[in-house]
PAVOLUM-209298 format. One line per field, with one value per atom (N, C-alpha, C): residue in three letters; atom name; residue number from 1; x, y, z. Coordinates in pm, 1 decimal, always signed. Each point is the difference from the previous one (the first is absolute). Layout:
res: ALA|...
atom: CA|...
n: NUM|...
X: X|...
Y: Y|...
Z: Z|...
! end
This chain:
res: MET|MET|MET|THR|THR|THR|GLY|GLY|GLY|LEU|LEU|LEU|GLN|GLN|GLN|ASN|ASN|ASN|LYS|LYS|LYS|ALA|ALA|ALA|ARG|ARG|ARG|GLN|GLN|GLN|TYR|TYR|TYR|ALA|ALA|ALA|LEU|LEU|LEU|LYS|LYS|LYS|LEU|LEU|LEU|LEU|LEU|LEU|SER|SER|SER|TYR|TYR|TYR|ARG|ARG|ARG|GLY|GLY|GLY|ARG|ARG|ARG|SER|SER|SER|GLU|GLU|GLU|LYS|LYS|LYS|GLU|GLU|GLU|LEU|LEU|LEU|GLU|GLU|GLU|GLU|GLU|GLU|ARG|ARG|ARG|LEU|LEU|LEU|MET|MET|MET|LYS|LYS|LYS|LYS|LYS|LYS|GLY|GLY|GLY|PHE|PHE|PHE|SER|SER|SER|LYS|LYS|LYS|SER|SER|SER|GLU|GLU|GLU|THR|THR|THR|SER|SER|SER|SER|SER|SER|THR|THR|THR|ILE|ILE|ILE|ASN|ASN|ASN|TYR|TYR|TYR|LEU|LEU|LEU|LYS|LYS|LYS|ASP|ASP|ASP|ILE|ILE|ILE|GLY|GLY|GLY|LEU|LEU|LEU|VAL|VAL|VAL|ASP|ASP|ASP|ASP|ASP|ASP|MET|MET|MET|VAL|VAL|VAL|LEU|LEU|LEU|ALA|ALA|ALA|GLU|GLU|GLU|THR|THR|THR|LEU|LEU|LEU|LYS|LYS|LYS|ARG|ARG|ARG|GLU|GLU|GLU|ALA|ALA|ALA|LEU|LEU|LEU|THR|THR|THR|THR|THR|THR|LYS|LYS|LYS|MET|MET|MET|LEU|LEU|LEU|SER|SER|SER|ARG|ARG|ARG|ASN|ASN|ASN|GLY|GLY|GLY|ALA|ALA|ALA|LYS|LYS|LYS|GLN|GLN|GLN|TYR|TYR|TYR|MET|MET|MET|LEU|LEU|LEU|LYS|LYS|LYS|ARG|ARG|ARG|GLY|GLY|GLY|ILE|ILE|ILE|PRO|PRO|PRO|ARG|ARG|ARG|GLU|GLU|GLU|ILE|ILE|ILE|VAL|VAL|VAL|ASN|ASN|ASN|LEU|LEU|LEU|ALA|ALA|ALA|PHE|PHE|PHE|THR|THR|THR|GLU|GLU|GLU|ASP|ASP|ASP|GLU|GLU|GLU|ASP|ASP|ASP|SER|SER|SER|ASP|ASP|ASP|PHE|PHE|PHE|GLY|GLY|GLY|ASN|ASN|ASN|ALA|ALA|ALA|ARG|ARG|ARG|LYS|LYS|LYS|LEU|LEU|LEU|VAL|VAL|VAL|ASN|ASN|ASN|LYS|LYS|LYS|LYS|LYS|LYS|LEU|LEU|LEU|LYS|LYS|LYS|VAL|VAL|VAL|LEU|LEU|LEU|LYS|LYS|LYS|ASP|ASP|ASP|TYR|TYR|TYR|PRO|PRO|PRO|ALA|ALA|ALA|GLU|GLU|GLU|THR|THR|THR|ALA|ALA|ALA|LYS|LYS|LYS|ARG|ARG|ARG|ARG|ARG|ARG|LEU|LEU|LEU|TYR|TYR|TYR|ASN|ASN|ASN|PHE|PHE|PHE|LEU|LEU|LEU|LEU|LEU|LEU|ARG|ARG|ARG|ARG|ARG|ARG|GLY|GLY|GLY|TYR|TYR|TYR|SER|SER|SER|SER|SER|SER|TYR|TYR|TYR|THR|THR|THR|ILE|ILE|ILE|PHE|PHE|PHE|LYS|LYS|LYS|ALA|ALA|ALA|PHE|PHE|PHE|LYS|LYS|LYS|ASP|ASP|ASP|ILE|ILE|ILE|HIS|HIS|HIS|PHE|PHE|PHE|LYS|LYS|LYS|GLU|GLU|GLU|ASP|ASP|ASP|GLU|GLU|GLU|THR|THR|THR
atom: N|CA|C|N|CA|C|N|CA|C|N|CA|C|N|CA|C|N|CA|C|N|CA|C|N|CA|C|N|CA|C|N|CA|C|N|CA|C|N|CA|C|N|CA|C|N|CA|C|N|CA|C|N|CA|C|N|CA|C|N|CA|C|N|CA|C|N|CA|C|N|CA|C|N|CA|C|N|CA|C|N|CA|C|N|CA|C|N|CA|C|N|CA|C|N|CA|C|N|CA|C|N|CA|C|N|CA|C|N|CA|C|N|CA|C|N|CA|C|N|CA|C|N|CA|C|N|CA|C|N|CA|C|N|CA|C|N|CA|C|N|CA|C|N|CA|C|N|CA|C|N|CA|C|N|CA|C|N|CA|C|N|CA|C|N|CA|C|N|CA|C|N|CA|C|N|CA|C|N|CA|C|N|CA|C|N|CA|C|N|CA|C|N|CA|C|N|CA|C|N|CA|C|N|CA|C|N|CA|C|N|CA|C|N|CA|C|N|CA|C|N|CA|C|N|CA|C|N|CA|C|N|CA|C|N|CA|C|N|CA|C|N|CA|C|N|CA|C|N|CA|C|N|CA|C|N|CA|C|N|CA|C|N|CA|C|N|CA|C|N|CA|C|N|CA|C|N|CA|C|N|CA|C|N|CA|C|N|CA|C|N|CA|C|N|CA|C|N|CA|C|N|CA|C|N|CA|C|N|CA|C|N|CA|C|N|CA|C|N|CA|C|N|CA|C|N|CA|C|N|CA|C|N|CA|C|N|CA|C|N|CA|C|N|CA|C|N|CA|C|N|CA|C|N|CA|C|N|CA|C|N|CA|C|N|CA|C|N|CA|C|N|CA|C|N|CA|C|N|CA|C|N|CA|C|N|CA|C|N|CA|C|N|CA|C|N|CA|C|N|CA|C|N|CA|C|N|CA|C|N|CA|C|N|CA|C|N|CA|C|N|CA|C|N|CA|C|N|CA|C|N|CA|C|N|CA|C|N|CA|C|N|CA|C|N|CA|C|N|CA|C|N|CA|C|N|CA|C|N|CA|C|N|CA|C|N|CA|C|N|CA|C|N|CA|C|N|CA|C|N|CA|C|N|CA|C|N|CA|C|N|CA|C|N|CA|C|N|CA|C|N|CA|C|N|CA|C|N|CA|C|N|CA|C|N|CA|C|N|CA|C|N|CA|C|N|CA|C|N|CA|C|N|CA|C|N|CA|C|N|CA|C|N|CA|C|N|CA|C
n: 1|1|1|2|2|2|3|3|3|4|4|4|5|5|5|6|6|6|7|7|7|8|8|8|9|9|9|10|10|10|11|11|11|12|12|12|13|13|13|14|14|14|15|15|15|16|16|16|17|17|17|18|18|18|19|19|19|20|20|20|21|21|21|22|22|22|23|23|23|24|24|24|25|25|25|26|26|26|27|27|27|28|28|28|29|29|29|30|30|30|31|31|31|32|32|32|33|33|33|34|34|34|35|35|35|36|36|36|37|37|37|38|38|38|39|39|39|40|40|40|41|41|41|42|42|42|43|43|43|44|44|44|45|45|45|46|46|46|47|47|47|48|48|48|49|49|49|50|50|50|51|51|51|52|52|52|53|53|53|54|54|54|55|55|55|56|56|56|57|57|57|58|58|58|59|59|59|60|60|60|61|61|61|62|62|62|63|63|63|64|64|64|65|65|65|66|66|66|67|67|67|68|68|68|69|69|69|70|70|70|71|71|71|72|72|72|73|73|73|74|74|74|75|75|75|76|76|76|77|77|77|78|78|78|79|79|79|80|80|80|81|81|81|82|82|82|83|83|83|84|84|84|85|85|85|86|86|86|87|87|87|88|88|88|89|89|89|90|90|90|91|91|91|92|92|92|93|93|93|94|94|94|95|95|95|96|96|96|97|97|97|98|98|98|99|99|99|100|100|100|101|101|101|102|102|102|103|103|103|104|104|104|105|105|105|106|106|106|107|107|107|108|108|108|109|109|109|110|110|110|111|111|111|112|112|112|113|113|113|114|114|114|115|115|115|116|116|116|117|117|117|118|118|118|119|119|119|120|120|120|121|121|121|122|122|122|123|123|123|124|124|124|125|125|125|126|126|126|127|127|127|128|128|128|129|129|129|130|130|130|131|131|131|132|132|132|133|133|133|134|134|134|135|135|135|136|136|136|137|137|137|138|138|138|139|139|139|140|140|140|141|141|141|142|142|142|143|143|143|144|144|144|145|145|145|146|146|146|147|147|147|148|148|148|149|149|149|150|150|150|151|151|151|152|152|152|153|153|153|154|154|154|155|155|155|156|156|156|157|157|157
X: +2430.3|-109.8|-16.8|-124.2|-27.6|-18.8|-7.1|-19.3|-133.5|-104.0|-131.9|-3.4|+69.7|+5.7|+70.3|+105.2|+73.0|-90.0|-78.0|-91.1|-108.9|-48.5|-101.6|+56.3|+123.6|+63.0|+20.2|+43.9|+20.4|-131.3|-105.5|-130.2|-49.9|+17.0|-42.1|+78.7|+129.7|+81.5|-44.4|-37.4|-49.7|-128.7|-89.5|-124.5|+26.7|+95.7|+32.3|+70.4|+61.0|+67.2|-101.4|-123.7|-102.6|-59.4|-32.4|-58.9|+5.4|-17.0|-3.9|-122.1|+17.0|-111.1|-6.9|-122.5|-20.4|+31.2|+12.3|+24.5|-112.0|-123.1|-115.3|+4.2|+32.3|+8.4|+106.8|+116.5|+107.6|-40.1|-62.3|-42.1|-98.6|-97.5|-98.9|+64.6|+90.8|+64.4|+89.6|+73.8|+86.9|-81.7|-108.5|-85.5|-65.7|-41.5|-61.7|+99.4|+126.9|+104.7|+31.0|-46.4|+17.3|+101.7|+50.5|+94.5|-76.1|+62.8|-65.2|-6.2|-80.2|-17.2|+133.5|+80.8|+128.1|+98.4|+3.0|+87.9|-42.3|-130.0|-53.2|+34.2|-26.7|+27.8|+149.6|+81.5|+145.5|+47.4|-53.7|+37.3|-41.8|-122.5|-48.8|+81.0|+30.9|+82.2|+138.9|+57.6|+131.3|-7.4|-101.9|-14.4|-28.5|-72.4|-22.8|+130.1|+80.4|+127.5|+96.5|+1.7|+92.9|-62.4|-127.2|-63.1|-68.9|-21.1|-66.6|-152.2|-50.2|-144.6|-27.0|-69.9|-36.5|-135.4|-103.6|-135.1|-19.2|+69.7|-15.0|+55.7|+115.6|+59.0|-88.3|-49.1|-89.0|-128.5|-51.4|-122.0|+21.0|+112.4|+28.2|+9.4|+63.2|+13.0|-136.6|-81.2|-132.7|-90.3|+14.8|-78.2|+32.3|+127.7|+43.1|-49.9|+12.3|-46.0|-150.7|-75.1|-145.8|-48.1|+63.5|-45.3|+47.2|+121.0|+53.0|-18.7|+31.1|-8.7|-142.1|-60.3|-134.3|-108.4|+37.1|-91.8|-120.5|+24.4|-106.5|-21.2|-117.0|-25.4|+75.5|-2.9|+65.3|-63.5|-132.7|-68.1|+33.9|+4.0|+37.2|+142.2|+89.5|+139.2|+10.3|-78.7|+0.2|-46.0|-107.2|-50.3|+102.6|+66.8|+103.9|+111.3|+40.2|+107.4|-44.7|-124.2|-51.2|-8.0|-37.2|-5.3|+138.5|+101.8|+136.9|+58.3|-78.5|+44.6|+66.4|-7.2|+56.5|-96.0|+49.3|-88.7|-67.7|-122.6|-79.0|+72.3|+71.6|+70.8|+103.8|+71.0|+103.6|-64.6|-111.9|-71.8|-44.1|-54.6|-44.3|+117.0|+115.0|+119.2|+47.1|-10.8|+44.3|-86.4|-122.7|-91.8|-27.5|+93.5|-24.0|+2.2|+94.5|+4.1|-119.7|-50.0|-119.3|+37.7|-42.1|+27.1|-132.4|-1.7|-120.3|+20.7|+48.6|+29.8|-123.6|-105.1|-118.9|-60.1|-20.1|-63.3|+86.9|+128.0|+91.0|+2.8|+7.3|-0.3|-133.2|-109.3|-132.3|-12.4|+47.6|-8.5|+83.6|+118.7|+85.5|-68.8|-60.6|-68.2|-120.1|-74.9|-115.1|+47.0|+103.0|+51.1|+51.3|+66.1|+52.8|-113.7|-99.5|-110.7|-93.0|-7.1|-86.4|+43.8|+129.0|+50.1|-60.6|-16.6|-56.2|-151.8|-62.0|-146.6|-56.1|+80.8|-43.4|-117.2|-14.0|-107.4|-128.7|+2.8|-117.4|-92.5|-129.7|-91.5|+42.1|-37.7|+43.3|-35.9|-123.5|-42.0|+78.5|+25.2|+77.1|+143.0|+60.3|+137.0|+8.8|-95.4|-0.9|-13.4|-93.1|-23.2|+124.5|+59.8|+119.3|+115.9|+19.5|+106.8|-24.0|-124.9|-35.4|+29.2|-45.9|+21.7|+147.8|+74.0|+143.6|+71.8|-30.7|+64.6|-44.4|-125.1|-50.5|+74.9|+24.7|+74.4|+143.8|+54.1|+135.8|+5.3|-114.7|-2.6|-28.2|-35.1|-27.6|-139.6|-15.2|-130.0|-87.1|-130.7|-92.8|+30.5|+32.3|+33.2|+119.2|+103.4|+119.6|-32.2|-82.9|-36.5|-77.1|-100.3|-78.9|+85.0|+92.9|+91.7|+88.8|+42.7|+82.5|-82.1|-131.2|-87.1|-29.7|+15.5|-29.0|+91.4|-52.6|+72.4|+33.3|-46.6|+21.0|-120.1|+25.5|-108.5|-13.2|-110.8|-28.3|-70.8|+19.8|-66.5|-150.0|-77.0|-145.0|-62.4|-111.0|-70.5|-55.7|+19.3|-50.1|-114.0|-121.3|-115.5|-92.9
Y: +2248.7|-92.1|-24.5|+12.5|-19.7|-147.5|-29.1|-138.0|-57.2|+87.8|-46.8|-30.5|+80.7|-27.6|-133.5|-24.3|-126.1|-117.8|+15.4|-107.2|-22.0|+109.4|-12.0|-77.1|+29.6|-71.7|-147.0|-26.2|-139.4|-77.8|+64.2|-65.9|-24.8|+100.2|-14.5|-111.4|-7.7|-106.3|-137.4|-4.6|-125.4|-42.0|+95.1|-29.8|-47.4|+64.9|-37.6|-134.6|-43.4|-129.5|-114.7|+24.3|-102.5|-12.4|+114.5|+1.4|+142.2|+11.4|+131.8|+77.1|+128.5|+83.9|+126.5|+49.4|+124.7|+117.9|+116.6|+121.2|+19.3|-21.4|+19.6|-97.1|-126.6|-98.4|+38.4|+40.3|+40.3|+121.0|+96.9|+120.3|-35.1|-85.1|-38.0|-72.9|-92.3|-77.3|+87.7|+92.6|+88.4|+94.7|+52.6|+89.9|-76.5|-123.5|-82.9|-30.8|-10.2|-29.0|+122.5|+118.9|+119.2|+98.9|-20.6|+95.9|+117.9|+117.9|+121.3|-1.5|+91.3|+11.6|+32.2|+87.0|+37.6|-116.7|-75.0|-117.2|-106.5|-15.3|-98.5|+37.3|+124.8|+41.5|-1.3|+38.6|-4.4|-143.2|-93.2|-141.4|-54.4|+30.3|-50.3|+60.1|+128.3|+63.0|-63.6|-27.4|-65.4|-137.5|-77.6|-134.7|+4.3|+102.9|+16.1|+34.6|+87.0|+42.0|-116.8|-90.9|-112.6|-118.8|+14.0|-100.6|-114.6|+11.1|-107.4|+11.1|+118.0|+19.6|+56.5|-79.0|+41.8|-61.6|+82.9|-50.0|-65.4|+47.1|-58.3|-142.6|-20.2|-133.9|-92.8|+49.4|-79.2|-34.5|+94.8|-24.5|-114.4|-2.8|-108.8|-133.8|-0.2|-123.4|-48.2|+92.2|-37.1|-46.7|+63.1|-39.5|-144.0|-30.7|-135.6|-100.6|+35.8|-88.2|-23.2|+106.5|-9.8|-83.6|+17.5|-70.1|-144.5|-27.1|-135.4|-85.3|+53.0|-78.7|-3.7|+116.2|+7.3|-25.9|+2.4|-24.8|+94.3|+125.5|+99.2|+50.3|+57.5|+63.6|+132.6|+65.9|+131.2|+97.1|-1.9|+88.8|-38.6|-129.2|-46.4|+40.4|-6.8|+39.2|+149.9|+77.5|+145.3|+31.9|-66.0|+23.0|-41.9|-110.7|-48.9|+103.6|+58.4|+100.1|+128.1|+39.7|+121.2|-18.3|-119.8|-27.1|+6.1|-31.3|+2.9|+142.3|+98.9|+138.8|+53.4|-73.4|+48.2|+104.0|+118.4|+102.7|-47.6|+44.9|-41.8|+25.6|+111.8|+31.7|-107.8|-44.6|-102.3|-134.6|-30.1|-123.9|+0.1|+111.7|+8.7|-11.1|+58.3|-13.3|-145.1|-71.4|-140.0|-87.1|+42.0|-79.0|+63.2|+79.8|+65.0|-98.0|-95.5|-94.2|-93.8|-37.9|-83.3|-146.0|-54.8|-140.3|-74.5|-115.7|-81.4|-116.5|+31.2|-104.8|-41.8|+80.8|-31.5|-134.4|-21.7|-123.9|-121.0|+9.7|-110.8|-33.6|+103.4|-22.3|-57.7|+51.4|-50.2|-146.9|-34.4|-139.8|-92.0|+45.7|-79.3|-21.8|+107.8|-11.4|-94.0|+6.1|-88.2|-144.8|-29.4|-137.7|-47.1|+89.0|-35.4|-26.2|+88.0|-12.8|-116.1|-36.9|-111.5|-130.1|-12.4|-120.4|-11.9|+113.6|+1.0|-17.3|+55.9|+0.1|-113.8|-100.0|-105.5|-81.8|-13.4|-80.8|+78.6|+130.5|+83.4|-6.5|+23.2|+9.5|+116.6|-8.7|+97.4|+143.7|+20.2|+136.6|+56.4|-83.1|+43.5|+32.8|-84.3|+23.1|+128.5|+21.1|+122.2|+123.9|-6.8|+116.0|+32.1|-103.0|+21.8|+51.9|-54.7|+48.2|+144.1|+29.5|+135.3|+100.6|-29.8|+91.6|+12.0|-109.7|+1.3|+93.3|-14.3|+84.4|+145.7|+20.6|+136.0|+69.6|-72.5|+58.1|+31.4|-69.4|+25.5|+115.3|+57.1|+118.9|-24.9|-121.9|-28.7|+47.8|+45.5|+45.8|-120.4|+21.1|-107.6|-54.6|+89.7|-42.0|-96.1|+33.1|-84.8|-133.2|+3.3|-123.5|-93.0|+54.2|-84.6|-51.0|+81.9|-43.0|-114.1|+7.2|-106.3|-127.2|+14.3|-115.2|-73.8|+68.7|-61.7|-120.9|-106.1|-125.1|-76.1|+46.5|-73.3|-90.8|-125.5|-95.8|-26.3|+44.7|-21.5|-133.6|-61.4|-126.1|+27.9|-70.6|+19.5|-87.0|+47.1|-75.3|-129.5|-106.3|-129.8|-38.6|+28.2|-33.9|-92.1
Z: +1694.2|+20.0|+150.0|+44.0|+142.2|+32.0|+125.6|+44.7|-44.4|-1.4|-41.7|-149.0|-80.0|-144.2|-24.5|+75.6|-12.8|+38.2|+107.1|+41.5|-104.8|-60.1|-104.7|-119.2|-38.3|-112.0|+34.0|+120.9|+40.2|-1.3|+48.1|+1.2|-142.7|-86.7|-139.3|-69.1|+25.8|-59.1|+52.0|+126.2|+56.9|-71.7|-22.1|-70.0|-142.4|-67.1|-138.0|-8.4|+109.1|-2.2|-8.4|+46.3|-5.6|-139.5|-62.7|-134.4|-53.9|-130.2|-61.8|+46.6|+18.1|+45.5|-84.2|-15.3|-72.3|+92.6|-59.6|+79.5|+101.9|-45.9|+87.7|+118.4|-27.6|+108.2|+101.6|-50.6|+90.9|+83.6|-66.2|+71.2|+111.7|-33.1|+100.8|+117.6|-30.2|+106.9|+87.6|-62.1|+77.2|+88.3|-55.6|+77.8|+115.6|-27.1|+103.4|+111.9|-35.4|+97.8|+86.1|-43.3|+82.3|-52.6|-119.8|-57.8|-57.6|+4.4|-48.8|-152.6|-53.0|-144.6|-68.0|+60.2|-61.4|+2.1|+109.1|+8.3|-101.3|-13.1|-94.3|-142.9|-37.7|-138.1|-28.5|+97.9|-16.5|-24.1|+76.0|-13.9|-136.3|-41.7|-129.2|-114.6|+9.0|-104.8|-6.1|+114.3|+4.6|-66.1|+33.9|-56.8|-149.8|-44.9|-143.7|-70.4|+62.0|-60.7|-17.5|+95.1|-11.9|-73.9|-41.6|-84.4|+71.2|+129.3|+73.0|-3.5|-30.0|-11.5|-139.1|-81.6|-135.6|-31.5|-1.8|-19.6|-136.8|-102.2|-133.6|-3.6|+59.7|+5.5|+83.1|+112.3|+84.4|-74.9|-78.2|-77.3|-99.2|-67.1|-94.8|+72.6|+115.3|+79.0|+47.4|+51.9|+48.7|-114.2|-115.2|-117.5|-37.7|-8.0|-36.0|+104.2|+127.2|+107.4|-8.1|-21.8|-3.5|-118.6|-115.5|-119.6|-6.4|+47.4|-14.9|+124.9|+116.0|+122.0|+55.3|+14.6|+57.3|-104.1|-128.6|-111.4|+2.0|+33.4|-0.1|-141.8|-25.1|-128.7|-3.1|-113.6|-8.6|+99.1|+8.9|+95.7|+143.8|+26.3|+133.1|+35.8|-98.2|+22.0|+26.9|-71.9|+23.0|+141.8|+44.2|+135.4|+104.7|-25.0|+90.7|+13.5|-111.3|+1.9|+68.6|-23.7|+64.7|+151.4|+44.7|+143.6|+62.7|-78.0|+50.5|-1.4|-41.8|+7.8|-125.2|-110.2|-125.2|-57.2|-37.6|-56.2|-129.4|-22.1|-115.9|-132.3|-11.7|-125.3|-31.7|+102.2|-19.4|-32.1|+63.5|-29.2|-145.9|-45.4|-139.1|-96.6|+35.4|-84.1|-8.6|+110.1|+2.0|-89.7|-25.1|-82.0|-135.6|-52.4|-128.4|-115.9|+2.1|-111.2|+8.0|-115.5|-6.4|+19.8|+108.4|+28.5|+1.8|-60.9|+3.2|+95.6|+118.6|+97.8|+78.2|-1.5|+78.5|-38.9|-128.2|-42.9|+34.4|-24.5|+30.7|+148.0|+83.4|+144.8|+47.4|-54.3|+39.1|-38.6|-117.1|-45.8|+90.2|+38.0|+90.1|+134.7|+52.5|+129.2|-8.0|-111.2|-17.7|-0.3|-76.7|-6.5|+136.0|+72.8|+132.1|+98.9|+1.2|+95.0|-34.8|-128.1|-38.4|+65.8|+26.0|+67.0|+139.5|+66.1|+135.4|-4.0|-103.9|-8.1|-84.6|-31.3|-93.1|+52.5|+130.3|+56.5|+26.0|-26.1|+22.4|-121.7|+22.0|-114.3|-90.9|-126.1|-100.3|+38.6|+45.7|+33.6|+118.7|+98.5|+117.0|-40.5|-81.0|-45.1|-81.4|-91.0|-82.3|+87.5|+95.9|+87.5|+81.8|+57.9|+82.1|-83.8|-118.3|-88.4|-42.8|-36.0|-43.1|+111.7|+120.9|+112.5|+35.2|-6.9|+26.8|-97.8|-128.6|-101.1|+12.2|+35.5|+18.6|+113.9|+109.8|+113.0|-38.7|-96.8|-47.3|-98.8|-33.5|-84.4|-146.4|-38.0|-140.9|-36.9|-124.6|-47.3|-33.2|-5.0|-34.3|-138.4|-91.9|-137.0|-0.3|+72.4|+6.4|+66.5|+103.6|+70.1|-92.9|-70.1|-89.8|-116.1|-43.3|-106.7|+50.2|+125.9|+57.9|+23.6|+24.5|+21.3|-129.9|-113.0|-129.7|-17.3|-49.3|-25.0|+128.0|+115.1|+125.0|+20.7|+28.9|+21.1|+149.8|+52.8|+141.2|+16.9|+115.6|+30.3|+9.9|-78.6|+1.2|+108.8|+53.3|+103.1|-58.4|+72.7|-43.7|+91.6|-44.7|+82.8|-71.5
! end
């Protein structure tokens, strides 16, 4: 092992100490740092062999984070994982089981945001909630389903 390979491994380990990274993220960061393609691939293969880089494990972690902490929809979670460099095949594998978490998460977000929007007129609150959920990746159907049984403050004129 050359000195540059050792430096590439040290840099990769430093990056992994902050947070989990996909193979693609590591490759991009190592190449950006100035390491050659062979040093980069050697480092990533070494880290895969010892189990520090595993896109499937990272995909499960990111999925859980996106759905529970960030309260994204399934589509939003998929986009989040793809942006982090997880290959599409692995993202699709992570979402093979049928989960109906979208409606539950959307309902939680609506209830949480209603506390902030309680003083707004009904139409403004609905519009802001709708756009907020849309940006999080929820479908219109799920949003309207989450709005059902919600009582917005009506304008008193």
